[in-house]
C-alpha positions, 0 to 999 in steps of 0.5 A: 909549180914548187911543192907545197905541203900543209905543215899546218901551224894552225891559226898562224899557218902560212898560206900557199903562194900562187902557183907559177904558170899554172893554167888551173889557176882561175882568174876573174876581174871586176870593179869594186862597187858601193855595196861592199865598202864601208863609210871610208870606202874600204872593202868590208870583210863580208864583201871579201867573203861574198867575192870568195863565194862568187868567184868559187861559183864562177870557177865551178861553172867554168870547170863544168862541174856546177851540175855535178857538185852544186852544193858546198858548205864552208867549214872555215874561212881565213882572211888576211887583210894585208892592204886595204882595197878601196872604192872603184878599184879594179880587182883581180881575183885568182883562185886555186886548190891548196889541198884536197881529200875525197870529200872536201878541199881548201881553196885559196883566193887572192884579191888584188887591187890595181892601186896596190891593195891585197887580200889573201884568203883560204877556205875549207869547203865540204862537198855536200849532199842535200839528200843525205845531209852530209859530205859527199865524195868528189868526182874523180875527174874534178879531183884530178883538176883540183890536184893540178895546183897542189900535192896535198891529196889527203887533207884532214880537218883540224879545228884551230879554235875553241869556244869561249865561255859565257862566265869570263867573257869581256862582253856579250852582244846580241846580233839580230838575224834578218830574213835577208841573211838566210840562203838556199840552205835555209841557214844564215849565209857565211858572209853574215858571220863576217858582218859580226866581225865588222861590227866588232872592229868598228871602234878599233880603227887601229886594228883595221889599219894594220895587216889583220888575220881573221878566221871563222870556223863554223860548228853548226848552222844558224836559222831564222828566228834564232837569238844570236849572242856573241861572246867577246874575249880579249887575250893580251900578249903572254896569255895567248899560248893556246893559239900556238907559239907563233902568237904569244907576242900579240893580242888575240881576240875571239868571238863566240857565236852562241844560240842558247848554249850551243856554239854555232861558230868561233872567230879569231882576230889578230894582227899579222 
């Protein structure tokens, strides 16, 4: 495996390639089924994120650490929809660590369809202690296994996104929270945030046809009974310098997830 380092260019960061000939790259295959596709048969974003969670659970179990480190909180997920994956395709999922520290790690997942579809993703996961309600130290042996696929061993958290304001929002939407959206932590599951993105993208088929990067950062949990509002901001080319110099030539859209005046999450959407 060649060396990889997070030069970290924020939203425009280059995702780590698959390590060559490395036994620590975890792999699974399964069939894309009807519950995770849209009306055109395309794998939805919330389905992608559920797969990231599912293959993560399988990976943890196979490594033998599902009892030692059973609870993880996602802080950020970045998904590149490079080419559409369609109904009934057979998927190949590969997962490996692209960076770690003693309480969290970044995990890459590549999803490939036999018909040529491709989705790349990376998620920042925090090892969580239910008793202290905070980050917990990762077992040394587990850390050693994670670092078999990366040389990044002092991973730090850095936010890429800032909340948009209510005053200059292009649109404000409500998104109802259902009891089926709540997970084991008694909070809205990570994948539900991506349904909000799917709802937003619905009227924009041209965005869904182009390779697209969507990033969501989580600031605070959403609970059942919360009244969720989504602030939409559209930044045209030439006004996007705050997202980094690499993105000044394209439109960047953001979604700010609000409960009252508290920011719960922020999403960004742009073509790649």
